N, C-alpha and C positions, 0 to 999 in steps of 0.2 A: 337135439345135440348132433352136430355134424359128424359124419363118419371120418375116423382118422385115416389119413392117406399114408401109403407106403412112401419111402424116401423119394421115389421118382414122382410121387404125387399122382400116380395113375393106377397101376396094378402091380401084383407081385412080379410078373414077367418084366415089366418096365423097370421095376426096382432092381432086379438082378442085373439088367443091362447097365443101369446107372452105376451099380457097385463095381461091375467089371471095368467100365470106363474109368471109374475113380481110381481103382487099383492100377490099371494100365497107365493112367496119367501120373500116378505117384512113381511108378517104375521109370517112366520116361523122364520125370524130373530128376530121379536119382542118377540115371544114366547120364543125363545132361550135366548134372553137377559133377559127376565123376570125370567126364570128359573135360569140363572146364578146369577141374583140379589138376588133371594130368597136363593140360595145356599150360596152366600157370607154373607147374613144377618144371616143365620143359623150358619155359622162358627163363626160369630162375637159373637153369643150368647153362644158359648161353653165356659165353665168355664176355666179361665186362672189359671193354677196351677204352682206355683213356691215357693221355700223355703221362709219362713217368716224371720223376724228380728232375728239376731243371734249374740251373742258375741264371739262364737267360729269360728275359721277358718275351712275350709273344711279339711285341713291337720290335725287339732286338732281332728276333728271327726274321721278321720282314725286312728290317734294314740290312741285315747280313745278306739275305737273298738278293736284294737289289744290288748291293756292292759286288757280290760274286758274279751275278748275271752280267754286269757291265764288263768284268774281267773276262768271263767266258766268251762273250760275243766278240771279243778281240782275238780270241784264240781259235774258235771253231767256225766253219762255214755255215752260217744260218741261211736257210733257203728263203728267197724273196719271190714268192709265187702266189698270186692272189687266190687261185683255186685251192692250192694245197693249204694255204693259211686258213682260208674259210672252213675247209673240211676239218682241220685239226681243232680250230676254235669251236666248231659246232659240237664235236664230241667232248672236248675238254670242258666247256662251260656247262654242258648238260650234266656231267659228272660233278663238277665243282659246285653246282647249285644245290646239291644234296646237303642236308644239315650235318651229316657225318663229316663232311669236308671242312667244317668249322670256319667258314667265311674268310679265309685268307685271300689276299689279292692274287689269285692264280693267273699265270700267263702260260701260253703254250706255243712253243716254236719248234720248227723242224730243222734238223741238222743234216747236212749233206754228207752222210757217212754210211758206208755199206755194212758196217757191223750191226748186229742185232742188239740194240740197247736203247735204254731210256733212263733218264735220271731227273730228280727234282731237288731243288735247293731249299733250305729252310725258308719258310715264309711264302712259298708258292711258285717261283719260276720253274717251269717244267719243260724239258727238252726231249724230243723224240727223234731217233735216228731214222733216216730213210730206209735203212736195212730192216728195221722193225716192220714198217709198213709193207715192204716187199715180202717179208716172211709170214705175215698174218694171213690166215686162211679166210677169215671173215672179220667184219667190223667189231664183233663182240670180243675177239681176241686182242685187237688193238686197244679197244676201250678197257679191257681187263688190265693190261700193262699200265695204262695211264691211271686207272683207278688205284692200282697197287702203289704207284708213285705218289698220288694224292694222299693216300693213307699214311705214307711215311711222313708227309708234311703235317697232316692233322694230328698225328701221334707224336710229333716233334722228336723223332728218333735221332736225327743228326745232332741237335743241340743237347739232347739227353746224354748221348754218348760222350760228347765233348765235356759236359759237366762232370761226368764220372771220372774222366781222365785227368782233369785239372781242378781239384777242389780248392786250392789256394791261389794259384796263378790267375784263374778266371775271375774271381771276385775283384782282385786288384786291377786286372786288365779292364774289366767292364766299368769299374769306378773311374779309372783314368780316362777311358774313352768318353764317358758321359761328362766328366769334368772339363775335358779339353775339347769336346766336340770332334774327336778324332774318328777315323774310319775303324769300324769294328774288325773288318777283315785284316787291315794292316796290323792292328794290335794282336789278333789271333796268330798272324804269321810270326810275331816275335816269340810266341811260346810253341812254335812248331805245328800249328794247326792251319791247314790249308785245304785245297781241293786236289792235291796230288795223289799219287798212288797210295793206297792204304790209309787215306784220310779218315779220321774218326767220324767226320761229318757225313761221309758217303758210304762207308763200308759197314754194312749192317750185320747184326747177329742173327742166328737162326730164330730166336724168339721174336725179334723185331720183324723178320720176314713172315713168320706165321701170323702175327697180329696184323701186318699189312695185307696179307691174303684175306683174312677174315673181314677186316673193315672194308677192304676193296670190294669184296663180294657184296657187302651191304650197300655200298655206294652204287655198284653196278645194278643190283636188283632194283633199287629205287629209281634209277635212271632208265630202266627198261632193257638192260642188257643181261644176257644169260651168264651168271657168275661162273658156271662150270667151264666155260670157254677159257677163262683166265688160267685155271689150273691145267687144262688140257694143253694150252699153248706152252706153259712152263715145262710140262713133262715132255712135250715134243722137243723143246730146245735141249732139255737134259739128255734125251736119247741121242740127239745129234751130236752133242758134246762128247758123249760116250763113244761115238764112232770116230772121234778125232776131228770133228768139224770145228771151225773157228766160230765161236759165239761171242766174240768181242770181250768186253769186260763184264758182261752181265752176271755170270755165275761167280766171278771173283768178288763182286760187290753185293750179290744177292744169293747167299748160300741157301741151298734147298733145306727147308725145315722138316722135310720128310713127308711122303705120301700126301702131296698137295690135293690131288683129286678127292680122296676120301675126306680130308679135312674140310674142303669147300663143300662137298656133298652134305656133310654133317651140319655145316653152317646153314645151308639152303633150307633145311628142315624148319628152322626157326623164322625164316623170312616169309613175308606175305606172298602167296602164290600169284604168279603172273604168267601170261603167255608172251613168249619172246619172239620177235620177228626173226625169221631164219634167213632173210635176204642179205646179200653181201653189200647192198647199198651202193655207194659211190666208190667203194674200195678198188674194183678193177680199173676204173678210170684214173684213180690216184696213182696206182701202180704204173700205169702207162706214162703219166706225167713225170714220175720219178725216173723212169728209164731214159727220158729225154733231157734230164737235167745236165748241165755242163759239169765237167770234172771239178771237184772241190779245190779251192785255192789253198795254198800253204798257210799254216797258222802264223800269227804275228808273235811279237815278244811281249811277255808279261811285265807290267810295271812293277818296280821295286817298292814295297810298302814302307811307309814312314815309321820312324821309331816312336815309342810312347813318351809321355811327359816325364819330367824329372822334378821331384819335390825339393823341399827345403832341407838342408843338412842340419838344421837346428831342431832337435826333438821338442824343445819348449814351444815351438810354433804350432805343434800338433797336440799338445797336452790337453786332456779333457778339462772343462771349466769348473767342474764341481756342481754345476746346476744341470737339471735334467728336464727332458720333455718326453711325452708319451709317443710311442710308435704303436700303431694299430694295424695288424695284418688281418688276414682272413680268419685264421684260427688261433693266432697267438698275439699277445701284446706285451710290451715291456718298456721300461724307461731307457733313455740313452743320453749321453752328454749333449747339452743344447748347442755346443759349438761344433759338433760333428754332423756332417750332412749324410742323408740317407740316399743310397744309390741302389736302384732296382725298380721293378715294376711297382707302381703305387698300390698299396694295400696288399702286396705280396708277403708271403712268409719267408722269402729268401732274399735277404738284403745284406749289403755291405755298408757299414757306418763308420765314417772317418772324417778327418780334416783333409782337404785336397792336397795340402802341402806334405802329407805323409805317403803319397803315391809316387813310386819310383819305377816307371815302366810297368813291369809285371809283378812288382813286389809292393806289399803294404808294410810300412815301417811302424805304424801306430794306428790302432783302430780295432774293429770287431766285425766278425762275419756271423750271421745267423741264418741257418738253412736247415732243410731236411736232408737226411741221408737214407736212401732207400735200401732196405735190407736185401742182400743178395739172394736170400732164401725166400723173401717176401713174407717171412714170419718174424715177429719181433723177438729178439733175444739180446738184452741190454749188453751183456758182457761180450758176446760174440760180435755183435754189430759194432760196438765201440772198438774192438780190436781191428775189425775190418776197416773202419774209418781211419784209425791211426796209421794203419799200413798204407792206405791210399794217400794220406797226407805225406808220409815219408817218401813214397814213390814220386810224388809231385815235387818235393823239395829234398834233394839228396843230403843237404847239410843238416836236416832236422833229426834230432834224436830224443828219445824219451828220457827225462831225468827224474820223473816221479811216476811210477806205474799207476794205471787206473784204479781208483777206489770208489766204492759205492757210498752214496749219501742220499738223504731225503731233501728234495728241493720243492718247497711248497706242497708237501704231501705227495710228490711224484718221485718215482724211482729214477735216480740219476747217477752218473759217474763223472769224475774229473780226473784229468791227467795233465802233467806239466811236461812241456817239451822245450827244447832250446834249439836255435838255428842261427844262421848268419843273418845279420840285420842289414838292410840297405843303407842305414846310417853308417857312414864310414868309421871303420875301426871299432865297431860295436857288435855285440851279440844280442839276440832278442829272446824274450820269454814268450812262449805260446801256451796259453792256458786253454785246454779243450774241455768243455763241459757237454755231456750228452744226456738227453732226457728220453726215457722210454716212451715211444708213441706207436700207434697202430701201424704196422708195416715197416718200421724202422726206427730212426732216431730224429729228434730235433736237436741240433747242436749249435753251440757257440764256440768260436775261436777268438780269444782275446789276445791281441798282439801289442807288445810294448818293448822298447829297448830295455835291456837288462838293468841299466842304471836308473831308469824311470819306474821300474816295476813296483818297488816298495811304496812309492807315492801314489800310484794309480790303482793299487789293489782294492782299496775301499770303493772306488768308482765302479770297478767291475763287479764287486759284491753287491752294490746297490742295483745294478742292472739285473743280476740273477734273482735277487729277492723280489723283484717286481714282475717276474715272468708269470703270465697267466694264459691258460688255454681255454678255448671256447667250449670244449667238451672233454 
């Protein structure tokens, strides 16, 4: 009978060595698992950055950006220099190729302006002032400001803010623009949205600035630039502004979200470690070219935008047919009258549905709006969020008043509220009924606004009820 071997298969000493190695291996596995767990927990704490609620489609962001870019380039002295253009394009495309930039058709142009500034339009057109290049200490700082602007585009901050400012006018305007093939920027001008001072499209909140810093840091890191240089450059400008230096429009449009360097440093901990090139690259040569540029020309005059379409004054032309068809969004589906057209991004959960004859410039006379309303607190509270939505609607339409206060009810086993409002109708000599229905959803509300002339409302109420009974959410 063979002699039994120790666990090592050799001798007691070898067995002891094997047991020691085994226990050391188990300890190493536990340490490795603990490190992986800590790393996973750290990643979980990294701020999630994504575009907020928006009435515009991404395609409309792009169209708007192109239209505004055409206007701007008649107003500002765009530099035509092959070396400077190539330099800016090289940096810009390196940043824009990152997945975080979200594949918009970015363009990068240099403006002959000594103020330290840069700005990006919805959809991707990006402009850098010569004063910014002159002030940058290294290429990473220039890339940082450009990455910050790209982040505003990718997070759709401009059109998100415009959506919050105009809950009722915007759906009517966008439906009218799509129906008539009109300019989006011309239609926006009719409701007071443009690129002038304090424009909601270009003047960002501190929260938007913080998110643009963080996403900009991720874009920079992926492109091989040191993210901390973005924060250092902003803090340098802040210090200069505190001494009374002129920093152009930068800090009026880009309010400091607070302690940018620490915020970006915290973000860098989550990013893949890289070695950043410390060389200034072609920046000194570009600064010399900027010094030799001729004085900028005076701006031209801006074209006056056209007015929006005018609908039919006969409400019967816009009346729902009584027959229905299905609308399928990403998360919600419902029926709608088959003679009403859907306006909005295909498959979106934010749509305006009406007959084109019911659009009067920036007003809807007959139809429905379905959309999300993002909770100001980012936590769902049906009553509070409904009150906030109604307040926003009243600010958007001063003639609107609540005639029936919000009441709770169950809509297809979901918590919901409805309120009845009244306002001036675009149909001459008429008042309109606006029925607002809100449904509790994660992070805010899904809401419907049903619009009809007061004289038509009794006959159309059943159609609106049919729409509501058909509402279904994916989760």
